[in-house]
N, CA and C atoms as an extended XYZ file, in Angstrom:
384
Properties=species:S:1:pos:R:3:atomname:S:1:resname:S:1:resid:I:1 pbc="F F F"
N        28.876      -11.197      -10.558 N   MET     1
C        28.765      -10.986       -9.120 CA  MET     1
C        28.405       -9.535       -8.797 C   MET     1
N        28.791       -8.614       -9.653 N   GLY     2
C        28.496       -7.206       -9.422 CA  GLY     2
C        27.007       -6.923       -9.417 C   GLY     2
N        26.274       -7.576      -10.339 N   ASP     3
C        24.831       -7.369      -10.415 CA  ASP     3
C        24.132       -7.937       -9.181 C   ASP     3
N        24.567       -9.100       -8.741 N   LEU     4
C        23.989       -9.708       -7.540 CA  LEU     4
C        24.246       -8.836       -6.314 C   LEU     4
N        25.444       -8.317       -6.212 N   LYS     5
C        25.802       -7.454       -5.078 CA  LYS     5
C        24.950       -6.181       -5.079 C   LYS     5
N        24.764       -5.609       -6.269 N   ARG     6
C        23.962       -4.391       -6.389 CA  ARG     6
C        22.513       -4.664       -5.989 C   ARG     6
N        21.974       -5.790       -6.404 N   ARG     7
C        20.592       -6.144       -6.062 CA  ARG     7
C        20.422       -6.407       -4.566 C   ARG     7
N        21.397       -7.078       -3.982 N   LEU     8
C        21.331       -7.334       -2.540 CA  LEU     8
C        21.423       -6.038       -1.741 C   LEU     8
N        22.280       -5.121       -2.180 N   LEU     9
C        22.380       -3.828       -1.500 CA  LEU     9
C        21.079       -3.040       -1.635 C   LEU     9
N        20.459       -3.111       -2.812 N   PHE    10
C        19.169       -2.446       -2.999 CA  PHE    10
C        18.120       -3.042       -2.068 C   PHE    10
N        18.091       -4.370       -1.975 N   LEU    11
C        17.140       -5.046       -1.092 CA  LEU    11
C        17.358       -4.636        0.359 C   LEU    11
N        18.598       -4.629        0.796 N   LEU    12
C        18.893       -4.219        2.174 CA  LEU    12
C        18.494       -2.767        2.416 C   LEU    12
N        18.764       -1.896        1.446 N   GLY    13
C        18.366       -0.495        1.572 CA  GLY    13
C        16.859       -0.339        1.651 C   GLY    13
N        16.134       -1.097        0.813 N   ALA    14
C        14.670       -1.040        0.834 CA  ALA    14
C        14.126       -1.528        2.168 C   ALA    14
N        14.723       -2.578        2.722 N   LEU    15
C        14.288       -3.076        4.030 CA  LEU    15
C        14.531       -2.049        5.126 C   LEU    15
N        15.660       -1.359        5.070 N   VAL    16
C        15.960       -0.327        6.068 CA  VAL    16
C        14.944        0.808        5.970 C   VAL    16
N        14.665        1.260        4.741 N   VAL    17
C        13.689        2.338        4.551 CA  VAL    17
C        12.316        1.902        5.057 C   VAL    17
N        11.915        0.664        4.759 N   PHE    18
C        10.615        0.179        5.221 CA  PHE    18
C        10.557        0.121        6.740 C   PHE    18
N        11.586       -0.390        7.371 N   ARG    19
C        11.591       -0.492        8.840 CA  ARG    19
C        11.530        0.895        9.480 C   ARG    19
N        12.234        1.845        8.895 N   ILE    20
C        12.181        3.213        9.432 CA  ILE    20
C        10.777        3.782        9.250 C   ILE    20
N        10.212        3.644        8.044 N   GLY    21
C         8.870        4.153        7.776 CA  GLY    21
C         7.793        3.457        8.580 C   GLY    21
N         8.022        2.201        8.933 N   ALA    22
C         7.040        1.450        9.717 CA  ALA    22
C         7.148        1.740       11.203 C   ALA    22
N         8.108        2.566       11.594 N   SER    23
C         8.227        2.900       13.016 CA  SER    23
C         7.995        4.382       13.295 C   SER    23
N         7.821        5.204       12.259 N   ILE    24
C         7.551        6.633       12.445 CA  ILE    24
C         6.037        6.835       12.495 C   ILE    24
N         5.487        7.238       13.640 N   PRO    25
C         4.032        7.422       13.738 CA  PRO    25
C         3.564        8.676       12.997 C   PRO    25
N         2.324        8.632       12.557 N   VAL    26
C         1.711        9.789       11.917 CA  VAL    26
C         1.481       10.847       12.990 C   VAL    26
N         1.859       12.104       12.732 N   PRO    27
C         1.667       13.153       13.740 CA  PRO    27
C         0.185       13.389       14.045 C   PRO    27
N        -0.112       13.689       15.289 N   GLY    28
C        -1.467       14.033       15.698 CA  GLY    28
C        -2.323       12.859       16.115 C   GLY    28
N        -1.780       11.672       16.148 N   ILE    29
C        -2.539       10.483       16.536 CA  ILE    29
C        -2.298       10.200       18.013 C   ILE    29
N        -3.384        9.990       18.747 N   ASP    30
C        -3.278        9.639       20.164 CA  ASP    30
C        -3.075        8.127       20.267 C   ASP    30
N        -1.885        7.673       20.664 N   PRO    31
C        -1.613        6.230       20.688 CA  PRO    31
C        -2.478        5.459       21.680 C   PRO    31
N        -2.901        6.102       22.759 N   VAL    32
C        -3.742        5.422       23.751 CA  VAL    32
C        -5.117        5.126       23.149 C   VAL    32
N        -5.724        6.120       22.507 N   GLN    33
C        -7.029        5.910       21.869 CA  GLN    33
C        -6.937        4.898       20.735 C   GLN    33
N        -5.846        4.950       19.981 N   LEU    34
C        -5.668        4.014       18.878 CA  LEU    34
C        -5.544        2.582       19.391 C   LEU    34
N        -4.789        2.391       20.460 N   ALA    35
C        -4.645        1.052       21.053 CA  ALA    35
C        -5.990        0.549       21.563 C   ALA    35
N        -6.773        1.436       22.164 N   GLU    36
C        -8.098        1.053       22.662 CA  GLU    36
C        -9.019        0.661       21.502 C   GLU    36
N        -8.949        1.398       20.394 N   LEU    37
C        -9.759        1.079       19.221 CA  LEU    37
C        -9.413       -0.314       18.693 C   LEU    37
N        -8.144       -0.624       18.590 N   PHE    38
C        -7.753       -1.937       18.073 CA  PHE    38
C        -8.097       -3.055       19.050 C   PHE    38
N        -8.072       -2.761       20.340 N   ARG    39
C        -8.489       -3.761       21.324 CA  ARG    39
C        -9.978       -4.068       21.177 C   ARG    39
N       -10.764       -3.031       20.927 N   SER    40
C       -12.211       -3.230       20.816 CA  SER    40
C       -12.611       -3.861       19.480 C   SER    40
N       -11.775       -3.752       18.464 N   GLN    41
C       -12.092       -4.274       17.131 CA  GLN    41
C       -11.396       -5.599       16.822 C   GLN    41
N       -10.889       -6.278       17.817 N   ARG    42
C       -10.139       -7.522       17.605 CA  ARG    42
C       -10.983       -8.546       16.847 C   ARG    42
N       -10.401       -9.110       15.786 N   GLY    43
C       -11.090      -10.116       14.985 CA  GLY    43
C       -11.923       -9.535       13.855 C   GLY    43
N       -12.008       -8.228       13.739 N   GLY    44
C       -12.817       -7.598       12.699 CA  GLY    44
C       -12.001       -7.231       11.473 C   GLY    44
N       -12.612       -6.419       10.617 N   ILE    45
C       -11.963       -6.004        9.373 CA  ILE    45
C       -10.730       -5.153        9.652 C   ILE    45
N       -10.797       -4.337       10.694 N   LEU    46
C        -9.652       -3.504       11.052 CA  LEU    46
C        -8.461       -4.364       11.458 C   LEU    46
N        -8.736       -5.437       12.150 N   ASP    47
C        -7.673       -6.362       12.555 CA  ASP    47
C        -7.063       -7.052       11.331 C   ASP    47
N        -7.888       -7.354       10.329 N   MET    48
C        -7.380       -7.980        9.110 CA  MET    48
C        -6.472       -7.018        8.344 C   MET    48
N        -6.900       -5.750        8.213 N   PHE    49
C        -6.061       -4.758        7.545 CA  PHE    49
C        -4.751       -4.559        8.299 C   PHE    49
N        -4.816       -4.602        9.614 N   ASN    50
C        -3.607       -4.472       10.423 CA  ASN    50
C        -2.652       -5.632       10.148 C   ASN    50
N        -3.194       -6.821        9.975 N   MET    51
C        -2.362       -7.981        9.674 CA  MET    51
C        -1.657       -7.806        8.325 C   MET    51
N        -2.384       -7.313        7.314 N   PHE    52
C        -1.787       -7.115        5.994 CA  PHE    52
C        -0.731       -6.017        6.001 C   PHE    52
N        -0.814       -5.089        6.924 N   SER    53
C         0.183       -4.018        6.990 CA  SER    53
C         1.358       -4.392        7.878 C   SER    53
N         1.375       -5.601        8.382 N   GLY    54
C         2.479       -6.029        9.238 CA  GLY    54
C         2.439       -5.395       10.612 C   GLY    54
N         1.259       -5.006       11.065 N   GLY    55
C         1.114       -4.387       12.380 CA  GLY    55
C         1.330       -2.885       12.367 C   GLY    55
N         1.666       -2.319       11.199 N   ALA    56
C         1.938       -0.882       11.117 CA  ALA    56
C         0.665       -0.052       11.275 C   ALA    56
N        -0.490       -0.637       10.953 N   LEU    57
C        -1.742        0.110       11.079 CA  LEU    57
C        -2.086        0.346       12.540 C   LEU    57
N        -1.828       -0.634       13.386 N   SER    58
C        -2.145       -0.459       14.809 CA  SER    58
C        -1.235        0.579       15.459 C   SER    58
N        -0.076        0.804       14.869 N   ARG    59
C         0.811        1.870       15.354 CA  ARG    59
C         0.593        3.150       14.556 C   ARG    59
N        -0.202        3.067       13.492 N   PHE    60
C        -0.534        4.156       12.572 CA  PHE    60
C         0.719        4.909       12.142 C   PHE    60
N         1.600        4.165       11.471 N   THR    61
C         2.846        4.732       10.979 CA  THR    61
C         2.659        5.268        9.568 C   THR    61
N         3.698        5.932        9.046 N   ILE    62
C         3.577        6.518        7.710 CA  ILE    62
C         3.512        5.450        6.616 C   ILE    62
N         3.920        4.212        6.913 N   PHE    63
C         3.792        3.113        5.958 CA  PHE    63
C         2.676        2.159        6.365 C   PHE    63
N         1.657        2.658        7.020 N   ALA    64
C         0.600        1.806        7.576 CA  ALA    64
C        -0.179        1.049        6.506 C   ALA    64
N        -0.305        1.588        5.319 N   LEU    65
C        -1.086        0.915        4.286 CA  LEU    65
C        -0.347       -0.272        3.677 C   LEU    65
N         0.954       -0.334        3.853 N   GLY    66
C         1.727       -1.453        3.323 CA  GLY    66
C         1.622       -1.549        1.812 C   GLY    66
N         1.439       -2.752        1.303 N   ILE    67
C         1.372       -2.955       -0.143 CA  ILE    67
C        -0.064       -3.061       -0.655 C   ILE    67
N        -1.027       -2.844        0.220 N   MET    68
C        -2.430       -2.996       -0.178 CA  MET    68
C        -2.822       -2.097       -1.358 C   MET    68
N        -2.443       -0.803       -1.397 N   PRO    69
C        -2.821        0.007       -2.564 CA  PRO    69
C        -2.227       -0.528       -3.870 C   PRO    69
N        -0.991       -1.022       -3.818 N   TYR    70
C        -0.366       -1.563       -5.029 CA  TYR    70
C        -1.069       -2.836       -5.491 C   TYR    70
N        -1.391       -3.705       -4.564 N   ILE    71
C        -2.088       -4.940       -4.926 CA  ILE    71
C        -3.450       -4.613       -5.533 C   ILE    71
N        -4.168       -3.682       -4.917 N   SER    72
C        -5.485       -3.285       -5.441 CA  SER    72
C        -5.361       -2.674       -6.830 C   SER    72
N        -4.379       -1.783       -7.020 N   ALA    73
C        -4.187       -1.148       -8.326 CA  ALA    73
C        -3.798       -2.176       -9.383 C   ALA    73
N        -2.986       -3.145       -9.019 N   SER    74
C        -2.591       -4.190       -9.969 CA  SER    74
C        -3.794       -5.022      -10.396 C   SER    74
N        -4.638       -5.372       -9.446 N   ILE    75
C        -5.838       -6.151       -9.770 CA  ILE    75
C        -6.768       -5.342      -10.666 C   ILE    75
N        -6.951       -4.074      -10.338 N   ILE    76
C        -7.821       -3.213      -11.147 CA  ILE    76
C        -7.285       -3.099      -12.571 C   ILE    76
N        -5.960       -2.917      -12.721 N   MET    77
C        -5.380       -2.797      -14.061 CA  MET    77
C        -5.504       -4.108      -14.839 C   MET    77
N        -5.349       -5.241      -14.174 N   GLN    78
C        -5.523       -6.530      -14.849 CA  GLN    78
C        -6.952       -6.667      -15.375 C   GLN    78
N        -7.914       -6.253      -14.569 N   LEU    79
C        -9.312       -6.318      -15.002 CA  LEU    79
C        -9.600       -5.303      -16.108 C   LEU    79
N        -8.983       -4.131      -16.011 N   MET    80
C        -9.215       -3.094      -17.019 CA  MET    80
C        -8.645       -3.479      -18.385 C   MET    80
N        -7.549       -4.252      -18.413 N   THR    81
C        -6.999       -4.671      -19.710 CA  THR    81
C        -7.947       -5.613      -20.445 C   THR    81
N        -8.820       -6.287      -19.720 N   VAL    82
C        -9.810       -7.160      -20.353 CA  VAL    82
C       -10.991       -6.335      -20.855 C   VAL    82
N       -11.359       -5.297      -20.114 N   VAL    83
C       -12.547       -4.500      -20.421 CA  VAL    83
C       -12.266       -3.407      -21.454 C   VAL    83
N       -11.132       -2.735      -21.341 N   SER    84
C       -10.819       -1.586      -22.185 CA  SER    84
C       -10.039       -2.011      -23.432 C   SER    84
N       -10.560       -1.711      -24.618 N   PRO    85
C        -9.830       -2.051      -25.849 CA  PRO    85
C        -8.484       -1.321      -25.956 C   PRO    85
N        -8.416       -0.101      -25.454 N   THR    86
C        -7.164        0.659      -25.496 CA  THR    86
C        -6.088       -0.017      -24.659 C   THR    86
N        -6.445       -0.405      -23.446 N   LEU    87
C        -5.472       -1.080      -22.586 CA  LEU    87
C        -5.136       -2.471      -23.110 C   LEU    87
N        -6.104       -3.122      -23.735 N   GLU    88
C        -5.839       -4.443      -24.312 CA  GLU    88
C        -4.830       -4.332      -25.454 C   GLU    88
N        -4.971       -3.271      -26.263 N   ALA    89
C        -4.006       -3.045      -27.345 CA  ALA    89
C        -2.619       -2.739      -26.776 C   ALA    89
N        -2.579       -1.962      -25.690 N   LEU    90
C        -1.297       -1.675      -25.033 CA  LEU    90
C        -0.641       -2.960      -24.540 C   LEU    90
N        -1.439       -3.836      -23.992 N   LYS    91
C        -0.927       -5.101      -23.461 CA  LYS    91
C        -0.290       -5.946      -24.565 C   LYS    91
N        -0.849       -5.855      -25.769 N   LYS    92
C        -0.350       -6.650      -26.892 CA  LYS    92
C         0.852       -6.014      -27.587 C   LYS    92
N         1.216       -4.784      -27.213 N   GLU    93
C         2.346       -4.101      -27.843 CA  GLU    93
C         3.696       -4.665      -27.431 C   GLU    93
N         3.721       -5.445      -26.395 N   GLY    94
C         4.997       -6.001      -25.943 CA  GLY    94
C         5.577       -5.210      -24.785 C   GLY    94
N         6.889       -5.044      -24.816 N   GLU    95
C         7.603       -4.412      -23.697 CA  GLU    95
C         7.169       -2.966      -23.465 C   GLU    95
N         7.011       -2.176      -24.530 N   SER    96
C         6.633       -0.767      -24.352 CA  SER    96
C         5.221       -0.651      -23.777 C   SER    96
N         4.323       -1.515      -24.198 N   GLY    97
C         2.971       -1.514      -23.649 CA  GLY    97
C         2.945       -1.937      -22.194 C   GLY    97
N         3.763       -2.926      -21.867 N   ARG    98
C         3.848       -3.384      -20.477 CA  ARG    98
C         4.375       -2.270      -19.579 C   ARG    98
N         5.354       -1.526      -20.076 N   ARG    99
C         5.888       -0.396      -19.286 CA  ARG    99
C         4.817        0.668      -19.056 C   ARG    99
N         4.029        0.933      -20.076 N   LYS   100
C         2.974        1.942      -19.949 CA  LYS   100
C         1.915        1.483      -18.942 C   LYS   100
N         1.534        0.212      -18.995 N   ILE   101
C         0.557       -0.323      -18.046 CA  ILE   101
C         1.126       -0.291      -16.629 C   ILE   101
N         2.409       -0.590      -16.485 N   THR   102
C         3.059       -0.509      -15.170 CA  THR   102
C         3.034        0.921      -14.652 C   THR   102
N         3.255        1.885      -15.544 N   GLN   103
C         3.200        3.294      -15.148 CA  GLN   103
C         1.785        3.659      -14.691 C   GLN   103
N         0.776        3.210      -15.420 N   TYR   104
C        -0.607        3.470      -15.018 CA  TYR   104
C        -0.915        2.820      -13.667 C   TYR   104
N        -0.364        1.630      -13.448 N   THR   105
C        -0.563        0.941      -12.168 CA  THR   105
C         0.032        1.755      -11.030 C   THR   105
N         1.187        2.343      -11.252 N   ARG   106
C         1.813        3.171      -10.210 CA  ARG   106
C         0.985        4.418       -9.922 C   ARG   106
N         0.443        5.043      -10.969 N   TYR   107
C        -0.435        6.194      -10.747 CA  TYR   107
C        -1.671        5.774       -9.956 C   TYR   107
N        -2.232        4.632      -10.324 N   GLY   108
C        -3.393        4.116       -9.600 CA  GLY   108
C        -3.064        3.806       -8.151 C   GLY   108
N        -1.845        3.310       -7.913 N   THR   109
C        -1.406        3.025       -6.548 CA  THR   109
C        -1.395        4.296       -5.715 C   THR   109
N        -0.860        5.377       -6.281 N   ALA   110
C        -0.816        6.645       -5.544 CA  ALA   110
C        -2.230        7.139       -5.239 C   ALA   110
N        -3.118        7.065       -6.229 N   GLY   111
C        -4.498        7.489       -6.006 CA  GLY   111
C        -5.210        6.641       -4.966 C   GLY   111
N        -5.029        5.327       -5.043 N   LEU   112
C        -5.658        4.445       -4.059 CA  LEU   112
C        -5.080        4.647       -2.664 C   LEU   112
N        -3.786        4.924       -2.577 N   ALA   113
C        -3.176        5.167       -1.266 CA  ALA   113
C        -3.783        6.406       -0.615 C   ALA   113
N        -3.980        7.459       -1.408 N   VAL   114
C        -4.612        8.669       -0.873 CA  VAL   114
C        -6.042        8.359       -0.445 C   VAL   114
N        -6.785        7.663       -1.298 N   PHE   115
C        -8.174        7.322       -1.003 CA  PHE   115
C        -8.280        6.441        0.245 C   PHE   115
N        -7.452        5.408        0.332 N   GLN   116
C        -7.493        4.515        1.489 CA  GLN   116
C        -7.031        5.226        2.753 C   GLN   116
N        -6.025        6.076        2.624 N   GLY   117
C        -5.556        6.837        3.783 CA  GLY   117
C        -6.635        7.764        4.317 C   GLY   117
N        -7.323        8.459        3.408 N   LEU   118
C        -8.424        9.330        3.834 CA  LEU   118
C        -9.547        8.517        4.467 C   LEU   118
N        -9.839        7.360        3.888 N   GLY   119
C       -10.878        6.498        4.452 CA  GLY   119
C       -10.551        6.057        5.864 C   GLY   119
N        -9.304        5.673        6.088 N   ILE   120
C        -8.889        5.260        7.431 CA  ILE   120
C        -8.941        6.436        8.392 C   ILE   120
N        -8.483        7.605        7.940 N   ALA   121
C        -8.505        8.786        8.807 CA  ALA   121
C        -9.935        9.163        9.187 C   ALA   121
N       -10.847        9.115        8.222 N   ILE   122
C       -12.248        9.449        8.505 CA  ILE   122
C       -12.864        8.407        9.437 C   ILE   122
N       -12.555        7.130        9.194 N   ALA   123
C       -13.095        6.068       10.058 CA  ALA   123
C       -12.577        6.198       11.485 C   ALA   123
N       -11.307        6.512       11.632 N   LEU   124
C       -10.749        6.682       12.978 CA  LEU   124
C       -11.329        7.914       13.663 C   LEU   124
N       -11.562        8.962       12.887 N   GLU   125
C       -12.143       10.180       13.455 CA  GLU   125
C       -13.570        9.920       13.931 C   GLU   125
N       -14.316        9.095       13.197 N   SER   126
C       -15.699        8.816       13.597 CA  SER   126
C       -15.770        7.915       14.827 C   SER   126
N       -14.677        7.245       15.179 N   GLN   127
C       -14.646        6.369       16.354 CA  GLN   127
C       -14.465        7.146       17.654 C   GLN   127
N       -14.157        8.416       17.559 N   ARG   128
C       -13.932        9.236       18.762 CA  ARG   128
C       -15.127        9.289       19.641 C   ARG   128
């Protein structure tokens, strides 16, 4: 029961952190212009990204990207293990190889988050 309790507390803590991060807006964003942009782009790609972020993109919060960078990095790493002999060998090593690939996925997630964040910032700036 101790392990279950610890996992549930971790889950509740993660949900609290996510809710807080999904409600803190990025500094320097004009909410009126942002709302107008999303109104004009209804049904487009921006609306789809907003749906995947749980609505955090339309509020442009610090967690606006949601899990999209992680999903993208995971897909890229899965494809890279087929293409790269080094990563394929890591995959076959068992638990230690899986941990290393997971670590690479996390690094890729951070890089993709920066790249996607910059892309969104540049796209929003060009809409002015």
